[in-house]
C-alpha positions as CSV (number, residue, x, y, z in Angstrom):
1,M,-157.5,-50.6,-69.1
2,K,-159.8,-52.6,-66.9
3,L,-162.0,-55.3,-68.0
4,K,-165.2,-53.2,-66.3
5,D,-164.0,-49.7,-68.2
6,L,-163.5,-51.3,-71.6
7,P,-166.8,-50.3,-73.8
8,K,-169.4,-53.1,-73.8
9,H,-168.5,-54.2,-77.7
10,E,-165.0,-54.6,-76.8
11,Q,-165.3,-56.9,-73.6
12,P,-164.3,-60.4,-74.6
13,R,-167.4,-62.5,-74.8
14,E,-169.4,-59.4,-76.8
15,K,-166.6,-58.9,-79.2
16,L,-167.0,-62.9,-79.9
17,I,-170.3,-62.6,-80.6
18,E,-170.4,-59.4,-82.6
19,K,-166.9,-59.9,-84.6
20,G,-166.6,-63.4,-84.7
21,V,-163.9,-65.6,-82.4
22,E,-161.4,-65.0,-85.2
23,N,-161.1,-61.6,-84.3
24,L,-160.1,-62.4,-80.7
25,R,-156.4,-61.8,-79.3
26,N,-155.4,-64.9,-77.6
27,Q,-155.4,-62.8,-74.3
28,E,-159.0,-62.4,-75.0
29,L,-159.8,-66.2,-75.9
30,L,-158.3,-67.1,-72.6
31,A,-160.1,-65.0,-70.7
32,I,-163.7,-66.2,-72.1
33,I,-162.3,-69.6,-71.2
34,L,-161.4,-68.6,-67.3
35,R,-164.6,-66.1,-66.7
36,T,-163.4,-65.0,-63.6
37,G,-160.1,-63.3,-62.2
38,I,-159.0,-63.2,-58.8
39,K,-158.8,-60.3,-56.1
40,G,-157.2,-57.2,-57.4
41,K,-156.9,-58.6,-60.8
42,D,-159.7,-59.0,-63.6
43,V,-159.5,-61.9,-65.4
44,L,-158.2,-60.0,-68.7
45,K,-155.2,-59.3,-66.4
46,V,-155.2,-62.8,-65.4
47,A,-154.9,-64.1,-68.9
48,G,-152.3,-61.7,-69.5
49,E,-149.9,-62.8,-67.1
50,I,-150.5,-66.5,-67.8
51,L,-149.8,-66.0,-71.4
52,A,-146.6,-64.0,-70.8
53,K,-145.3,-66.6,-68.5
54,Y,-146.6,-69.6,-70.8
55,P,-146.7,-68.8,-74.6
56,M,-149.3,-70.8,-76.4
57,Q,-147.5,-73.4,-77.1
58,K,-145.8,-74.1,-73.9
59,L,-149.5,-73.6,-72.5
60,L,-150.9,-76.1,-74.7
61,S,-148.5,-78.7,-73.3
62,L,-149.1,-78.3,-69.6
63,D,-150.2,-81.2,-67.6
64,F,-153.8,-81.0,-65.3
65,K,-151.3,-80.2,-61.9
66,T,-149.1,-77.6,-63.6
67,L,-152.3,-75.8,-64.8
68,A,-154.2,-76.2,-61.6
69,E,-151.4,-75.0,-59.8
70,I,-150.9,-71.6,-61.9
71,K,-152.6,-68.4,-59.8
72,G,-156.1,-67.9,-61.3
73,I,-156.7,-71.2,-62.7
74,G,-157.1,-74.0,-60.3
75,Q,-158.9,-77.2,-60.5
76,G,-162.0,-76.3,-62.2
77,K,-160.2,-73.8,-64.8
78,A,-157.5,-76.4,-65.7
79,S,-160.3,-79.1,-66.7
80,L,-161.8,-76.8,-69.1
81,L,-158.7,-75.6,-70.5
82,L,-157.5,-79.3,-70.9
83,A,-161.0,-80.4,-72.1
84,G,-160.6,-77.5,-74.7
85,F,-156.8,-78.1,-75.9
86,E,-157.9,-82.1,-76.3
87,L,-161.2,-81.7,-78.6
88,T,-158.8,-79.3,-80.4
89,K,-156.2,-81.6,-80.8
90,R,-158.9,-84.3,-81.9
91,G,-160.4,-82.0,-84.0
92,L,-157.4,-81.1,-86.0
93,E,-155.8,-84.8,-85.7
94,V,-153.1,-83.5,-84.4
95,E,-150.7,-86.3,-82.8
96,D,-147.6,-86.8,-80.8
97,N,-145.4,-88.3,-84.0
98,N,-142.9,-89.3,-81.1
99,L,-145.6,-91.4,-79.6
100,P,-146.7,-95.0,-81.7
101,T,-150.3,-96.0,-82.1
102,I,-151.4,-98.9,-81.6
103,N,-154.6,-100.5,-83.6
104,S,-153.7,-104.0,-84.1
105,V,-152.4,-106.9,-83.1
106,K,-149.6,-106.8,-85.6
107,E,-148.5,-103.1,-84.0
108,V,-148.3,-105.3,-80.6
109,I,-145.7,-107.6,-81.5
110,A,-144.1,-104.6,-83.1
111,Q,-143.6,-103.5,-79.7
112,L,-142.7,-106.9,-78.4
113,Q,-140.1,-108.5,-80.7
114,E,-137.8,-109.1,-78.1
115,M,-140.7,-111.7,-76.2
116,R,-140.3,-114.1,-79.6
117,T,-137.0,-115.4,-78.3
118,A,-137.3,-115.0,-74.9
119,K,-136.6,-118.1,-72.7
120,K,-138.6,-117.1,-69.9
121,E,-142.4,-116.3,-69.9
122,H,-142.5,-112.6,-69.7
123,F,-145.6,-110.8,-68.8
124,V,-145.9,-107.0,-70.4
125,A,-148.5,-104.0,-70.4
126,L,-149.0,-101.6,-72.9
127,Y,-150.6,-98.5,-71.7
128,L,-152.3,-96.4,-74.2
129,N,-154.0,-92.7,-74.1
130,S,-157.2,-91.6,-75.8
131,R,-156.0,-92.1,-79.3
132,N,-154.4,-95.3,-78.8
133,Q,-150.8,-93.8,-78.5
134,L,-148.1,-96.1,-76.5
135,V,-147.3,-93.7,-73.7
136,N,-145.3,-96.3,-71.3
137,K,-144.6,-100.3,-71.2
138,E,-144.0,-102.1,-68.1
139,I,-142.7,-105.6,-68.0
140,I,-144.8,-106.9,-65.4
141,S,-143.3,-110.1,-64.2
142,I,-140.6,-112.7,-65.4
143,G,-141.3,-116.1,-64.6
144,T,-139.7,-120.0,-65.6
145,L,-140.3,-121.6,-68.2
146,N,-144.1,-122.0,-68.3
147,S,-145.3,-119.7,-65.5
148,G,-145.7,-116.3,-64.7
149,I,-146.8,-114.6,-61.8
150,V,-149.2,-111.4,-62.4
151,H,-151.4,-109.5,-59.9
152,P,-153.7,-106.7,-60.7
153,R,-152.4,-104.2,-58.7
154,E,-149.1,-104.2,-60.7
155,V,-150.6,-103.9,-63.9
156,F,-152.8,-100.6,-63.1
157,K,-150.4,-99.1,-60.8
158,P,-148.7,-97.4,-64.0
159,A,-151.7,-97.2,-65.6
160,I,-153.1,-94.8,-62.8
161,D,-149.7,-93.1,-62.3
162,C,-149.7,-92.2,-66.0
163,L,-153.3,-91.4,-66.4
164,V,-153.8,-93.8,-69.4
165,S,-157.2,-94.9,-70.6
166,S,-156.6,-98.2,-71.7
167,I,-154.1,-101.0,-71.6
168,I,-153.1,-104.0,-73.9
169,V,-151.2,-107.2,-71.8
170,A,-149.1,-109.6,-73.7
171,H,-147.0,-112.4,-72.7
172,N,-144.8,-115.2,-74.4
173,H,-145.3,-118.7,-74.5
174,P,-141.5,-120.3,-74.9
175,S,-143.1,-123.8,-75.7
176,G,-144.2,-122.2,-78.8
177,S,-148.2,-122.8,-78.4
178,P,-150.2,-119.5,-79.0
179,I,-153.1,-121.5,-77.4
180,P,-153.8,-119.9,-73.8
181,S,-153.9,-122.0,-70.9
182,E,-156.8,-122.1,-68.3
183,K,-154.8,-119.6,-66.3
184,D,-154.2,-117.0,-69.1
185,I,-158.0,-117.2,-69.6
186,E,-158.6,-116.6,-65.8
187,L,-156.0,-113.9,-65.3
188,T,-157.6,-112.1,-68.2
189,K,-161.4,-112.1,-67.0
190,R,-159.9,-110.8,-63.5
191,L,-157.7,-107.9,-65.4
192,V,-161.1,-107.0,-67.2
193,E,-162.8,-106.8,-64.2
194,A,-160.7,-104.8,-62.0
195,G,-160.5,-102.2,-65.3
196,K,-163.8,-102.1,-65.3
197,I,-163.9,-101.1,-61.6
198,L,-161.2,-98.3,-62.2
199,G,-162.4,-96.9,-65.8
200,I,-159.4,-98.2,-67.2
201,E,-160.4,-100.8,-70.3
202,I,-158.2,-103.6,-71.2
203,L,-158.2,-103.8,-74.8
204,D,-156.7,-107.0,-75.7
205,H,-154.3,-109.6,-74.3
206,V,-152.1,-111.0,-76.9
207,I,-150.1,-114.1,-76.4
208,I,-146.7,-114.3,-78.3
209,T,-144.5,-117.0,-79.6
210,N,-141.2,-117.2,-81.9
211,K,-143.6,-117.7,-85.2
212,D,-147.2,-117.2,-84.2
213,S,-149.6,-115.0,-81.6
214,F,-153.1,-115.4,-80.1
215,S,-155.3,-112.4,-79.6
216,F,-158.1,-112.5,-77.0
217,K,-160.1,-109.6,-78.7
218,E,-159.8,-111.7,-82.1
219,K,-161.4,-114.4,-80.5
220,F,-164.0,-112.6,-78.9
221,L,-162.8,-113.8,-75.6
222,I,-162.8,-109.9,-74.2
């Protein structure tokens, strides 16, 4: 039966108001979010076809591009769906257990243990989602014993590609001293400013040695 042929009290939105959201079927819930159908198909029909192809668990895992390409969704409705999915995950404190969460310098260093004994300076970026989960790690440069070459575009390109929310950068000092150089401080300032323009926050810059570490955030330099 088409949506327009249903009794008023059985139409999704009215049913939600009268009987409560918990009494709606998945198809009806999706129809409410989609709001409108497409030419030749009402919204209930579109919702049913989407769920037939993408069961709930799979639908929840789709990215923006895939959602937007589904007939009957498009970019606007894909944005609404993803926002709803994310709110639900945050409300239920759902996390992908395969992704480590980084909330401290200790957890940063745990991801970069190999840098403690590296003979050359490595500059690495950790890319985090909105829940501070590590979604990507990139070696940006490998320098000589006491210098590296880093450009902001090399740091932020992976961030844009992965659609991350924030970045933690880190590098090692093979000399053994964790104290930042003037070049380290200047580079950090450049990255922070570039991040502000792009809307991607630099959370910290951590310097790692064989026995010690230095956090720009802990020293209020970020």
